[in-house]
Steps between C-alpha positions, in 0.01 A plus 500: 500500500355411840184382326686240297283198437528145631703571813472165674726369775465122538530366854828322417666824386570692821757768414826475695662846509807398705735552207319786332723810500402779735418819312786747527283772653343301784631208701220546752206695362424792736120528486246307710497274805602174333860408413541551125784463253497623142623223273572464129379196311800326337524464124456124530156555654382189684139519388304648210305740723821678610650774281879487447674815621188637667479615862297317763437582866534201734293556815518290816247480781491768770730401785396464863586799719587262788715269289626656172617159383139381476220628277190638673271381222709244306237439230424867429688485169208305355278808527717687248476206259123466545440876471671491160267223388193689626623808316512295182141386559409871516701569182722746686857605448670311782866398470544122483598330827647152530562246777872497576768399747854597593658157539811657655298612802199271476267802486189470282351818359321677221685606185349820366571608144630857468243705309739719298811425296349249264652659191844666467354720227254669737644738757286482814532618857258492791426740784317384816174655607662628818723731297194664347313515830796685654478765231126548557479483880725708725675292763398169346657215698596220264601271786152488653286621209224617731397769249476256210156566356288441193396864455859608443563202275200598287621861481843380388356256245267764356789745464700234311207459261450874447871535414456215248765289672281213617421256220198325655192565713586573862134455599503143375844433647418608854156340486657168403775543759254560784283212383792258471635596842153459655460160335828360628495698826823685424575740785839614369442732200712772660679784321791277394270229360385693198727671250510714190687343208652758268576436134819699446470484123159668486462691826181309579416294806274226633413387848670178605352152497353394833805360678594387852172328585614254766351671807163351416275194492499450877875435506525594868241248621620175653319171423278499808366846416450456126333161549253670734432758227430224250236353731349827624377755244444764767862473608611513137292812433635668813853430378422644157349814651815569701711534185632845411675650198846644570366847423238746620240670282636843600830574673321658799271203564559313824485145367590298194239396245321169564571272204154456349379842612794653315383340175143614567599859577722522191228356276238740630733783403585343164204273409625466143755241621236273656428291185872437456544377857193277478634351178840423657331313786313259273749214530365170630570384855606163359782669306659615827439157659692337215793742537522445875474124466793496257711714733455249784690243290833688519756313714682775687567613854192665657262371230154634429281265702159385384350664811650844429406467132138431600503805727644728230240373253208566734638836613561628147171379357314653795675833440418477130131450579497799736675719243260400222198570720635846584595580140168384359314715754708805400446421134124482545499831685709669232310372200 
């Protein structure tokens, strides 16, 4: 269902969730740094892209530690929206995300579609990655996640396949996940930001769509800094090289995986996924430019400025070029 076609949010259809009921389980959603509330779309859905009766997570900007009444990065919510659009360019399973506002508080935010519960006839439940990491690693600390690592994730995913529970290729899934996160600069794929979705009717499972992608796309950079990066390729490359996945390769490693190096290391271990990743990076730069240009036309508090849009375009296309160069080199070595 998350791959439903023709999901388009016109700029004059910002979703106001002020009167959407709060889901009975969560008034304030407990996971992550941003204030989140789990809402239910009313039956008289305001726009065609919203699903009546379905759950949506409304996420505000991260608040300032000095003044909790003010957001630290007020326009960060755009990164979640843009990451969804980039995921669609890559033909990935990424839950739809829409531009929204809570008119009762004046807070703008991203409205993230819940990735289970589409059909009452299908019994589904999800378990977070941290739950599985705890079972595998003695003393695993889910608050800090310092032992979160790809080696254990691979071991877990392989075991799911051997037991015939997993219904798809884990090699492709984690290759695409690492590649997507490296492309958007996502530094937040911690143990709670991937899940296993269980089909209660069949006893089978699949790994979750790639959700919670807002800690990305240079969201933390203020205008002076990102404008410098637009003008200076050396500064831009230095910024890209500082990016790290929110996981290590092995639990005993000292540091987290660099974003592009993580993709490279994974692909050298599993070169059969290289053609797939190259194929998913074949979208045109102009396609992203068009998406970003349309998003700058939304009239909302903390809008996406033309300057930040230009920075995100250059940053993402630069990362795409670096990833393709690395993948093509690995492909040539392997074949």
